[in-house]
C-alpha positions in Angstrom: -0.1 0.1 -0.1 3.3 2.2 1.0 4.9 1.4 -2.3 1.2 2.2 -4.3 1.1 5.7 -2.4 4.7 6.5 -3.5 4.0 5.9 -7.4 0.6 7.5 -7.1 2.5 10.9 -5.4 5.3 10.3 -8.1 2.8 10.8 -10.7 1.0 13.8 -9.5 4.5 15.6 -9.4 5.3 14.6 -12.8 2.0 16.1 -13.8 3.1 19.1 -11.5 6.1 19.8 -13.5 4.6 19.5 -16.8 2.3 22.3 -15.8 5.4 23.9 -14.5 7.2 24.1 -18.0 4.3 25.0 -19.9 3.4 27.7 -17.7 6.4 29.3 -16.1 9.3 28.4 -18.9 8.6 32.0 -20.8 8.0 34.0 -17.9 9.9 37.4 -17.7 12.7 36.4 -14.7 13.1 32.6 -16.1 14.2 34.3 -19.6 16.8 37.1 -18.1 18.2 34.8 -15.0 17.9 31.2 -17.2 18.9 32.7 -20.5 20.0 36.6 -21.1 22.3 36.5 -17.6 24.7 33.4 -18.3 25.1 34.7 -21.7 25.9 38.4 -20.9 28.3 37.0 -18.2 30.1 34.9 -20.3 30.7 37.6 -22.7 32.2 39.9 -20.2 34.0 37.2 -19.3 35.3 36.3 -22.7 35.7 39.6 -24.8 39.6 40.9 -24.5 40.8 38.1 -23.1 42.9 35.1 -25.1 41.5 32.0 -22.8 41.9 28.4 -23.9 38.9 27.2 -25.7 38.5 24.7 -23.1 38.5 27.2 -20.6 35.8 29.1 -21.9 33.6 26.1 -22.1 34.0 25.4 -19.0 32.9 28.2 -17.8 29.9 29.1 -20.6 28.7 25.3 -20.0 28.7 26.0 -16.0 27.1 29.4 -15.8 24.3 28.0 -18.4 23.2 25.0 -16.4 23.7 26.7 -13.0 21.5 29.7 -14.3 18.7 28.1 -16.1 18.3 25.2 -14.0 17.6 27.9 -10.7 15.6 30.3 -12.8 12.1 28.2 -12.6 12.7 26.9 -9.3 12.3 30.0 -7.2 9.4 31.7 -9.1 6.6 29.1 -9.2 5.6 28.8 -5.2 4.8 32.8 -4.8 3.4 33.2 -7.9 0.9 30.1 -7.3 0.9 31.9 -3.8 -0.8 35.0 -5.8 -2.5 33.5 -8.2 -4.1 30.8 -5.3 -3.5 28.0 -7.5 -1.1 27.0 -4.5 -3.5 26.9 -2.1 -5.9 24.8 -4.4 -2.9 22.2 -4.9 -2.5 21.3 -1.5 -6.4 20.9 -0.8 -6.0 17.9 -3.3 -4.7 14.7 -2.3 -1.0 15.7 -3.1 1.8 15.1 -0.5 4.3 18.6 0.1 6.8 16.3 -1.1 5.3 15.9 -4.2 4.6 19.1 -5.3 8.3 20.6 -4.7 9.4 17.2 -6.8 7.5 18.4 -9.3 8.9 22.2 -9.1 12.6 20.3 -9.0 11.7 18.2 -12.2 10.9 20.8 -14.3 13.8 23.2 -13.1 15.9 20.1 -14.0 14.6 19.3 -17.2 14.8 23.6 -18.4 18.4 23.5 -17.6 19.9 20.3 -18.8 17.7 20.7 -21.6 19.1 24.6 -22.2 22.6 22.8 -21.5 23.0 21.7 -24.9 23.3 24.7 -26.5 26.6 25.6 -24.9 27.5 22.2 -25.6 27.0 22.1 -29.1 28.9 25.6 -29.1 31.4 24.1 -27.8 31.7 20.8 -30.3 31.2 23.3 -33.2 34.2 25.4 -31.8 36.3 22.1 -31.7 36.0 21.4 -27.8 38.0 17.9 -27.2 35.5 16.2 -24.8 38.0 13.3 -23.5 35.5 11.9 -21.3 31.8 12.0 -22.7 30.3 9.9 -19.5 31.4 11.8 -16.9 30.2 14.9 -18.5 27.0 13.9 -19.4 26.5 12.2 -15.7 27.7 15.8 -14.5 25.4 17.8 -16.2 22.1 15.4 -15.1 23.3 15.2 -11.5 24.5 19.2 -11.8 21.0 20.2 -13.2 18.9 17.9 -10.8 21.2 19.4 -7.7 20.7 22.7 -8.3 16.9 22.6 -9.5 16.9 21.6 -5.7 18.7 24.7 -4.5 16.2 26.8 -6.4 13.6 25.2 -4.7 15.0 25.5 -1.2 15.5 29.3 -1.9 12.1 29.3 -2.3 11.2 28.6 0.9 12.0 31.6 2.6 10.8 34.5 2.8 7.5 32.9 2.4 6.1 35.7 0.4 3.8 35.4 -2.5 6.2 38.1 -4.2 8.1 36.4 -7.1 10.2 39.5 -6.7 11.1 39.3 -3.6 11.9 36.0 -3.8 14.6 36.4 -6.8 16.2 39.1 -5.0 17.1 37.0 -2.4 18.1 34.2 -4.9 20.1 36.6 -6.8 22.2 37.6 -3.5 23.0 34.0 -3.1 23.6 32.9 -6.7 26.4 35.6 -8.0 28.4 35.2 -5.2 28.6 31.3 -5.7 29.2 31.9 -9.6 32.2 34.1 -8.5 33.8 31.5 -6.3 33.3 28.1 -7.9 36.3 28.5 -10.9 34.0 29.5 -13.2 36.1 32.8 -14.0 39.1 31.8 -11.6 40.4 28.0 -11.4 40.5 26.6 -8.2 44.0 25.9 -8.3 44.9 29.6 -8.8 42.8 30.5 -5.6 44.7 31.4 -2.1 43.8 28.8 0.4 40.7 30.6 1.9 39.2 30.7 -1.6 39.9 27.3 -2.3 38.1 26.4 1.3 34.7 29.0 0.5 34.5 27.5 -3.2 34.5 23.9 -1.0 31.1 25.4 -0.3 29.8 25.6 -3.5 27.8 22.8 -5.7 28.8 24.6 -8.6 32.6 24.5 -7.6 32.4 20.4 -8.5 30.5 20.6 -12.2 33.0 22.8 -12.9 35.7 20.6 -11.9 33.9 17.8 -13.2 34.0 19.9 -16.8 37.8 20.6 -16.6 38.2 16.5 -15.7 36.1 16.1 -19.0 37.5 18.6 -21.3 41.2 18.9 -20.2 42.1 15.5 -18.2 42.9 17.4 -14.9 40.8 18.2 -11.9 41.2 20.0 -9.0 39.4 17.2 -6.4 39.2 13.0 -7.5 36.1 13.0 -9.8 34.5 10.6 -7.2 34.7 13.2 -4.7 32.8 15.6 -7.3 29.4 13.3 -8.2 29.8 12.4 -4.1 29.5 16.2 -3.1 27.3 16.8 -5.9 25.0 14.3 -4.9 25.5 15.0 -1.1 24.4 18.7 -1.8 21.2 17.6 -3.7 19.8 15.7 -0.9 20.5 18.2 1.5 18.6 21.0 -0.6 16.0 18.7 -1.2 15.6 17.9 2.9 15.5 21.3 3.5 13.5 22.7 1.1 10.9 20.0 2.2 10.8 20.9 5.8 11.1 24.5 5.2 8.2 24.3 3.1 6.2 22.4 5.5 6.7 25.1 8.1 5.9 28.0 5.7 3.2 27.1 3.6 1.0 28.5 6.1 2.3 31.6 6.4 3.0 32.4 2.6 -1.1 31.3 2.3 -2.1 33.4 4.7 
């Protein structure tokens, strides 16, 4: 009976994910922070600098999958709280974890599909991908990890104003980009910088991209995958717990 209930909730989560993709992928915050922001950041990083194509590819892919995977998650809950659809969803036989998993799946699919754009650009420009399996698994796990993080960021503050949530989300996202080996390789950071970078999930994905394209990495591949999986579980658990406590306040 418990197994059936879980599968039933999972089906509802997939239905919620389908609804979210249909409604939110063209929203202003999603387009700006999921597509335009990584593009302009990459231009600022690229113009006027003589760098290896593999280094540029790492930065572009890392920023794209990070921003696109985190563009839908923060806006779904406040948008639905404002339109009162969140209240209707909670009145149906769907658990909080299934509701949030639907948001995570939608963010994951959006971020993972968008990440193929820099991947194709890199292949056209001649980037040599020495280990496609590691890169593919890293992209899947990173997109799911960042999507889980985005749902956690939507938990607080418990408001129905999307701009407020996006402001808090950006206060967290932008510092992580600058400390995660996207602009400066981890090996070139000072000791304190490496310690700070180890607390960012993006650090481990950029390390996997470096390994897949250049054959070098600061951490071992096992550590990179273990860290991404650990962050994913941590983000999901905290997101569910915090949302369970703040949903009533958000709907008030």
